[in-house]
C-alpha positions in Angstrom: 182.3 69.2 -5.8 178.8 69.9 -7.2 176.2 71.1 -4.8 174.3 67.9 -4.9 171.9 69.1 -2.2 170.4 71.8 -4.5 169.8 75.5 -3.6 171.9 77.3 -1.0 171.2 79.9 1.6 172.3 82.6 -0.8 169.0 82.1 -2.5 167.2 83.2 0.6 169.3 86.2 1.7 167.0 88.6 3.6 164.1 86.3 3.7 164.8 84.0 6.7 166.2 85.1 10.1 169.7 83.5 10.4 168.6 81.4 13.5 166.0 79.7 11.3 168.1 79.1 8.3 170.1 76.1 9.6 173.1 77.7 7.9 175.6 76.1 10.2 174.0 72.7 9.9 173.9 73.0 6.2 177.6 73.6 6.3 178.0 70.5 8.3 176.0 68.6 5.7 177.9 69.8 2.7 181.2 69.2 4.5 180.1 65.6 5.3 179.1 65.1 1.6 182.6 65.9 0.6 184.3 63.3 2.8 184.2 60.6 0.0 182.2 57.4 -0.5 181.1 55.2 2.4 178.9 52.2 2.5 175.3 52.5 3.4 174.3 50.3 6.3 171.3 49.8 8.5 173.6 50.0 11.5 177.1 51.1 12.3 178.4 47.7 12.9 180.5 47.5 9.7 182.3 50.7 10.7 183.7 49.3 14.0 187.5 48.8 13.7 188.2 45.1 13.2 190.1 43.4 10.5 188.8 45.8 7.9 190.6 47.8 5.3 191.2 51.5 6.1 188.9 52.5 3.3 185.2 51.7 3.4 184.1 50.9 -0.2 180.9 51.9 -1.8 178.8 48.7 -2.1 175.4 50.3 -3.1 175.3 53.4 -5.2 177.2 56.7 -5.6 175.1 59.8 -4.9 177.1 61.8 -7.4 176.2 59.4 -10.3 173.0 57.6 -9.5 170.6 60.4 -9.0 170.8 62.0 -12.5 167.4 63.7 -12.6 168.0 65.3 -9.2 171.4 66.5 -10.4 170.0 67.9 -13.7 166.7 69.4 -12.6 166.7 73.1 -12.1 166.6 74.0 -8.4 164.7 77.1 -7.4 164.0 78.7 -4.0 160.4 78.5 -2.7 159.1 81.1 -0.3 155.8 79.6 0.9 154.5 76.1 1.7 152.1 76.4 -1.3 154.0 77.4 -4.5 151.8 79.1 -7.0 152.7 79.9 -10.6 151.0 80.9 -13.9 150.9 78.4 -16.7 150.5 79.8 -20.3 147.8 78.0 -22.1 147.7 79.9 -25.4 149.1 83.1 -26.9 145.6 83.9 -28.4 143.2 82.5 -30.9 141.8 83.4 -34.3 143.3 85.3 -37.2 145.5 88.5 -37.4 144.5 90.1 -40.7 142.4 93.3 -40.6 141.0 95.8 -43.2 142.6 99.0 -44.4 142.1 101.7 -41.9 140.8 99.3 -39.3 142.3 97.9 -36.1 143.5 94.4 -35.4 141.2 92.0 -33.6 141.5 92.1 -29.8 142.5 88.9 -28.1 144.4 87.9 -25.0 146.7 85.1 -24.0 145.2 82.6 -21.7 146.8 81.6 -18.4 145.9 79.3 -15.6 147.0 79.5 -12.0 148.5 76.3 -10.6 149.6 75.5 -7.1 151.8 72.7 -5.7 152.2 72.1 -2.0 155.7 71.9 -0.6 156.2 68.5 1.0 158.7 67.3 3.6 161.3 64.6 3.2 163.9 63.5 5.6 166.0 60.8 7.3 167.2 60.4 10.9 170.7 59.3 11.8 172.1 58.0 15.1 175.6 57.1 16.2 176.4 55.7 19.7 179.1 57.2 21.9 181.3 54.1 21.9 181.1 53.9 18.1 182.3 57.5 17.8 185.2 56.8 20.1 186.2 53.3 18.9 185.8 54.1 15.2 187.6 57.4 15.1 191.1 56.0 15.0 190.2 53.6 12.2 187.8 55.5 10.1 187.9 59.1 11.2 184.7 61.1 11.8 182.0 58.4 12.1 179.2 61.0 12.3 180.3 62.6 9.0 180.3 59.2 7.4 176.8 58.4 8.7 175.6 61.9 7.5 176.8 60.9 4.0 175.1 57.6 4.3 171.8 59.1 5.4 172.0 61.7 2.6 172.6 58.9 0.1 169.4 57.2 1.4 167.5 60.5 1.2 168.6 61.4 -2.3 167.6 57.9 -3.5 164.1 58.6 -2.1 164.0 62.0 -3.8 165.2 60.7 -7.1 162.5 57.9 -7.1 159.8 60.4 -5.9 160.6 62.9 -8.7 159.5 60.2 -11.1 156.8 58.2 -9.3 155.5 60.0 -6.2 151.8 60.1 -6.2 149.8 62.4 -3.9 146.7 60.3 -4.5 148.4 57.3 -2.9 150.0 59.3 -0.1 148.8 62.7 1.0 152.3 63.4 2.4 154.0 63.1 -1.0 154.2 65.6 -3.9 153.3 64.8 -7.5 156.0 63.1 -9.5 156.4 63.6 -13.3 154.4 60.5 -14.0 151.3 61.8 -12.1 151.7 65.3 -13.6 151.8 63.9 -17.2 148.8 61.7 -16.6 146.7 64.3 -14.9 147.8 67.5 -16.6 148.9 66.5 -20.1 146.7 63.4 -20.8 147.0 60.3 -23.0 148.3 62.2 -26.0 151.6 62.6 -24.1 151.9 58.9 -23.3 153.4 56.4 -25.7 152.3 52.8 -24.8 154.8 50.2 -25.9 152.6 47.2 -24.9 155.5 45.1 -23.9 157.8 45.9 -26.8 161.3 47.4 -26.5 162.1 51.0 -27.3 162.9 51.7 -31.0 164.7 54.8 -32.4 161.4 55.7 -34.0 159.8 55.9 -30.5 162.4 58.6 -29.6 161.5 60.5 -32.7 157.8 60.2 -31.9 158.3 61.6 -28.4 160.4 64.5 -29.8 157.6 65.3 -32.2 155.0 65.4 -29.4 157.1 67.9 -27.5 157.8 69.9 -30.7 154.0 70.0 -31.5 153.5 71.7 -28.1 156.2 74.3 -28.9 158.9 72.6 -26.8 162.4 71.4 -27.4 163.3 67.9 -26.1 166.5 68.0 -24.0 166.7 65.0 -21.7 165.4 61.4 -21.7 165.6 59.2 -18.7 165.2 55.4 -19.0 166.2 52.2 -17.1 169.6 50.7 -17.4 168.0 47.9 -19.4 166.5 50.3 -22.0 169.7 52.3 -22.4 171.5 49.0 -23.3 168.7 48.1 -25.7 169.1 51.4 -27.5 172.8 50.8 -27.9 172.1 47.3 -29.2 170.0 48.8 -32.0 173.2 50.1 -33.6 175.1 46.7 -33.5 173.9 45.6 -37.0 175.2 48.7 -38.7 178.4 49.0 -36.7 181.5 49.3 -39.0 185.2 49.6 -38.1 187.3 52.1 -40.1 190.5 50.0 -39.9 189.8 46.3 -40.1 192.6 44.1 -38.6 193.5 46.7 -35.9 192.5 46.6 -32.3 189.1 48.0 -31.8 186.5 48.4 -29.1 183.2 46.7 -29.9 180.0 48.4 -29.1 178.7 51.9 -29.5 177.4 53.8 -26.4 174.5 56.0 -27.5 174.4 58.9 -25.1 172.2 61.2 -27.2 169.7 61.2 -30.0 169.5 63.8 -32.8 165.9 64.1 -33.6 164.3 66.2 -36.3 163.4 68.6 -33.5 166.7 68.8 -31.6 169.3 66.6 -29.9 168.6 65.3 -26.5 170.6 63.3 -24.0 169.8 59.6 -23.2 170.4 59.0 -19.5 170.2 55.6 -17.7 168.6 55.9 -14.2 168.9 52.8 -12.0 165.7 53.7 -10.2 163.7 53.3 -13.4 164.3 49.5 -13.4 161.4 47.2 -14.4 158.8 46.1 -11.9 160.0 44.5 -8.7 158.9 41.2 -7.2 157.0 41.0 -3.9 159.1 41.5 -0.8 160.5 38.5 1.0 160.6 40.4 4.3 158.3 43.2 5.4 159.9 46.6 5.9 160.5 47.7 9.4 157.5 49.8 10.5 155.4 48.7 7.6 151.7 48.1 8.1 150.1 44.7 8.3 149.0 43.2 5.0 145.4 43.3 3.9 142.9 40.5 4.4 142.9 37.9 1.6 141.8 39.8 -1.6 138.8 38.3 -3.5 139.6 37.9 -7.2 136.9 37.6 -9.9 136.3 38.6 -13.5 134.0 41.4 -14.6 132.5 42.2 -18.0 134.4 45.4 -18.9 136.2 46.0 -22.2 140.0 45.7 -21.6 143.4 45.2 -23.1 144.1 42.1 -20.9 145.2 39.2 -23.0 143.4 35.9 -22.8 145.0 33.7 -20.1 145.1 32.8 -16.4 146.4 35.5 -13.9 147.5 35.4 -10.3 147.5 38.4 -8.0 149.1 39.5 -4.7 148.5 42.6 -2.7 150.6 44.4 -0.1 150.0 47.4 2.2 152.1 50.5 2.1 152.7 53.4 4.5 155.4 56.0 4.9 157.7 53.5 6.6 157.5 50.8 3.9 155.7 47.8 2.5 154.2 44.7 4.1 154.4 41.2 2.9 152.1 40.6 -0.1 149.0 38.5 0.4 147.9 36.2 -2.4 144.4 36.5 -3.8 141.9 33.8 -3.0 141.9 32.4 -6.5 143.4 32.8 -10.0 141.5 34.7 -12.6 140.8 33.3 -16.1 140.3 35.8 -18.9 138.6 34.3 -21.9 137.8 37.4 -23.9 138.8 41.0 -24.5 135.6 42.1 -22.7 136.8 40.9 -19.2 138.9 42.5 -16.5 140.4 40.9 -13.4 138.8 42.5 -10.4 140.2 42.5 -6.9 138.2 43.4 -3.8 140.5 44.2 -1.0 139.4 44.4 2.7 141.8 46.4 4.8 143.4 45.1 8.0 143.5 48.0 10.6 147.0 49.1 10.0 147.4 52.7 9.0 148.2 51.8 5.4 147.8 54.5 2.8 147.9 52.5 -0.4 148.1 49.0 -1.9 150.8 47.6 -4.2 149.4 45.1 -6.6 151.4 42.3 -8.2 150.4 40.1 -11.2 151.8 37.1 -12.8 151.0 34.0 -14.9 151.8 31.6 -12.0 151.6 31.7 -8.2 155.4 31.9 -7.9 156.1 34.4 -10.7 154.6 37.8 -10.0 155.9 41.3 -10.6 154.7 44.8 -9.7 151.7 46.0 -11.6 150.3 49.2 -10.0 150.0 51.1 -6.7 146.5 52.3 -5.8 145.1 54.4 -3.0 143.0 52.8 -0.2 139.3 53.6 -0.2 138.6 55.4 3.0 136.3 53.6 5.4 135.6 50.5 3.3 136.8 48.0 0.8 139.0 48.9 -2.2 138.0 47.6 -5.6 140.7 47.4 -8.3 140.0 46.5 -11.9 143.0 45.2 -13.9 142.1 46.2 -17.5 145.6 45.4 -18.9 146.5 49.1 -19.4 149.5 48.5 -17.1 151.8 45.5 -17.7 153.9 43.9 -15.0 157.7 43.5 -15.5 157.9 46.5 -17.9 159.5 49.8 -17.3 158.9 53.5 -18.0 160.9 56.2 -19.6 160.5 60.0 -19.7 161.4 62.6 -22.3 161.2 66.2 -21.4 162.0 69.8 -22.2 164.1 70.4 -19.0 163.5 74.1 -19.1 159.9 73.4 -18.0 160.8 71.1 -15.0 162.0 72.6 -11.7 162.4 71.6 -8.1 161.2 74.2 -5.6 162.9 74.1 -2.2 161.7 76.0 0.8 165.1 75.7 2.4 168.3 73.8 1.4 168.7 70.3 2.7 169.7 70.7 6.4 171.2 68.7 9.2 169.2 69.4 12.4 170.7 68.1 15.6 168.2 66.4 18.0 168.2 66.5 21.8 170.5 64.0 23.5 168.3 61.5 25.5 170.9 58.7 25.6 174.5 57.9 24.9 174.0 58.6 21.2 174.3 61.5 18.9 171.1 61.9 16.9 170.1 64.2 14.0 167.7 64.7 11.2 168.5 65.5 7.5 165.5 67.2 6.0 164.4 69.0 2.9 161.2 70.9 2.1 160.5 70.6 -1.6 158.1 70.1 -4.5 158.6 69.6 -8.2 156.7 71.8 -10.7 156.1 71.1 -14.4 155.4 74.4 -16.0 154.2 73.0 -19.3 153.1 69.3 -18.9 152.6 68.9 -22.6 156.3 69.4 -23.1 157.0 66.1 -21.4 156.3 62.5 -22.7 156.0 59.2 -20.8 156.8 55.9 -22.4 155.1 53.1 -20.5 155.0 49.3 -20.7 158.4 49.0 -22.2 159.5 45.4 -22.6 162.9 43.8 -22.7 164.7 43.6 -26.1 164.6 40.0 -27.5 
């Protein structure tokens, strides 16, 4: 099978002492990942031998198919907790002609030194002694199955983080490609669809942006909805070579041949459109904020005229709280107004707020996540630059995108303090984008009509 966990210990030969490498536990992890597909569950109850089939079916997602960016991204070993690299800015400036008998003009390429901190991601697993004994005859090695399940959970988190992790919202996280494009490339590398679906011309425009920056587009990641929308664009021009014979309708579009090179079109289930507020708070999530105060402010914006409702939830590393409705709806009557939220924190250890917006009190979807202002209230102005219920897509030159790993993903056994076997599955990693201008983000993508 593919080494879904990334780099291996062969990348660190001679660097780490063997006792620190976790080589044996990495072998356990890879062996467990090769046991097949098992359902992910918050507890081991479904694995207890009752009137169940011998095979436990996958009911959520397949870690070999549903983490496409993690599978494709180049894995590189890291050798420090701060990974530094040089980014080439320009080969030089000015002209190259010179006079007979003279010398060419002296000029140097320009570089900048960039650093990304290695961050730590992990999941803990636990299986009780009775479960190990009672489940062995029916399902085999329960620990191996739960190792697979926890790895599935961890890789789902890694896949989402590669796109959307934001170190401003959580100091424990690395920077995802969205944040790196926004901060290091700028608005010229962002295509704003303003609620409209993707068109083939948008793919060409993104490829042109990358080509203008001396790159070659290789991979585009989009939601399942947007991948279907691209295929639907071909329906009106579909023709069958042999009318009257059996034919399969529909044309899956898995790549696009732009004027600047062909690139793959990959659907990623974790790029789905904005979610609705949670019906139940996550276990370990912080308390929600105090009731936010909603008003309008005189600031030029893209927010359409209308009435808007808001909810705000608190987020920490464990998850998200229930969302709290703002004290009032906001009425925007001109393009010179924004909806402003003033959020007073509830002492909770939250790191960020997730903001939801809708046109009714019962119809709100995710808008944006913002960091909490330390030591006071947080003021958020909704200027319409982000649109709820839309999705994002990313086009990149994959040769410029890598995942640095300080060690391979490892399984680390924990001390036994009860009649349970406990362990951690951990990874030390950070993505790097060597040339941010060779990546494009499409935002505010709406559903095809």
